[in-house]
N, C-alpha and C positions, 0 to 999 in steps of 0.2 A: 580436539575441536581447535580450529584456526580460522583466521579470516580469509575470505576468497581471495583469488588472485585477480588482480586488475592492472591492465597496462596503461601508461600515460596516454590520454586522449579518448579513453573508451567512454562510452555513453551508457550509463547503467541507471536502470529504473529501480527504486526502493518500495517495496510492496510489503507493508507490515500487517500483521494480524495475529489472532490466536489460532487460526487454521484449525478450528475445533468443530467439525472436522473440515479438511480441505475439501473443495469441490470443483466441478468442471468450470463454473463461473470464475473462479480465481485464475484458473489456467487461460480461459478465453480472454479475459481482461488483460492479463500479462501479454499474451501474443498479439492483441490488438494494439497495446501500448508500444510493443517492439516496432510493429510495423508503422504505425502512424507517427511515432516520435523519432524513429530512426535509432533505436536502441541497439547495443551490442548484447546486452543481457538485462535480465530482471532478477533481482536478488529478492527471495521471499525471506522476510525477516519474521521467522516464527517467534513469537513473543513469549517470555516466561509467564506473562499475565498482563491483561489490559488493566491499567490503574483506574478506569472508569466502570469496570465491571466486577462482579462477584467471582472470584477465581477459586473458590473453596472446592469446586467439584471439577476443576480444569485437569484433564489427563496430563500426565508427565510429559515435559518438553520433548524429550528424545522420541517418544511414542508419537506425537504429533507431527515432529519433523520427519520421522520415517514414513508416515502415511502421506505426508505432503510430497516427499521425493518420489514415492511410487506413482502419485497422480501427475505430478508435474511433467515427467516423461518428454522433455524437450531440451535440446542443447542451449536454448536461449533462457532457460529458467534455472537458476541456482538457489536451492533451498539451504538457509543458513540459520544458525543459532547465535547470530551477532550480538544481540543485546544480552544474552546470557553471559557471553564471553567478555563483553565490555562491561558489564555490570550496570547497564542503563535501563531505565524503566520508561522514560518519556522520549518521544520522537525527537524533540529538540536536541537532547543530550547525545542520542544515537547518531543523528545526522551530523552534529557538530564533530563529534569523534571521527566519523567516517571520513569527513572532508579534511580533517587533520592528518588521518592516516594515509589518504590517497589525494593529495592536494592537486595532481594532474588529471584526475578523473572527473568526468562531467556527471553529476548526479541530478536526478529528477525524482520528486516524490510522487507515487502513485497512490490515489485514494479513490474509493467509491463515491458516488453522489450522496449516499447515505452518511458517509463520514464527513463530507462537506456540510451537511445540515447540522452536525454537532461539533464542528471543528472549533467554534468559539469557546467551547469547554475544555479544550486541550491546554495543558500547561505551556505557557510561553508560545502560543500559537502565532501571535503576531511576529515574534522574532523567528520562528520557524519559517513563516512564509518570506521573511526577509533573507533566509539563509539558502533556500534551494527552490528552484522552480517547481511547480506543482501541476500535475495533470489529473484532472477529475473525470473518472470514467462512469458514464451514465448507467443508471440502474432503474429497472422498472419500478414505477411508483414513488420515485425519489426526486425526480428531475425538478418540479416546481418547488419543493421543499428546499432543495439544495441551492437553487439560484436565488431564492427569497431569504436564505439564511443570513444571520447576522455576520458571518465570516465573509460570505459572498459580497454583501453589500459594503463592508469595510474595505474590501479588496478589489472593488469594482474598477478602480483606476488602473489596476495592473492586469486586468484580463485581456487576453489576447484572442483574435478570431480563431476559430477551429482550423482554418486553412493555413494558419501559421505553425501548426503542430511540429513539423520537421525542425524548425527553428527554436523550439522552446528551450531545449536543453542548453542552447547557447546564450539565452537570454540572462541578464543580471537580474536577480530577484529584488523585489518581489515580481513575479510573473507567473500567471497560471491560465489555463483554458480548460474548456469543458469537451470531452470527447464523446461524440454520439455513435450509436452502432451496435452497442452491446445492451440488450434489454432483458437479460435473464433475470428472472425473479428468485433464482436460487440463492439460499443463504444458509450459513452454518446453523443459525438458530432454528430455522425451519426443519433441516435434516436432524438435529439433535431431538427435537419434539416429535419428528415422525418416528425416529428410532425408539424413543421412550414409549410412544403409543403401541407400536408393534410389540415391544418387550412386555407391556402390560397385558395385551391380549393373548401373548403366548403363555 
């Protein structure tokens, strides 16, 4: 296990999650971010476990990472186990260490609209917003909740218009914007429930 390779000046999106399981909306969101934000790569940060969720039934990290690599199937997406390697559990710590390891790389944090809705619950979320630009990718059923969330209101002064997407990675944080266009309602939670129901019926 090792850190990905990144050259000075590269623009890299950081897309974290449990990926339990990974699904097509993860891939679609990453590719939209690459195109709209002008990114060179998106690193999927497959998490050892979300601190805000019950992880007692979470499949092993290497299993989830392997499934994510199989689904990603794109030269623009690199699946990583960075948090396990760095020993970090919270996004602020992960991003801070990555910026220290790659001081000449331009990072942007990619989150879904559902994540923005609960962003104020994240540890050191204000400091995280001041550490790295953030792109919020729309998600069906979450638009209104996201833009009305405590974090969105607190960071309203730092919100950029969507047409400035290509310049986001160059902005000094706090800076964030909302990317529309992806309306997939697919989620890992729904896929797990569907699989459980199918297994129960079988």
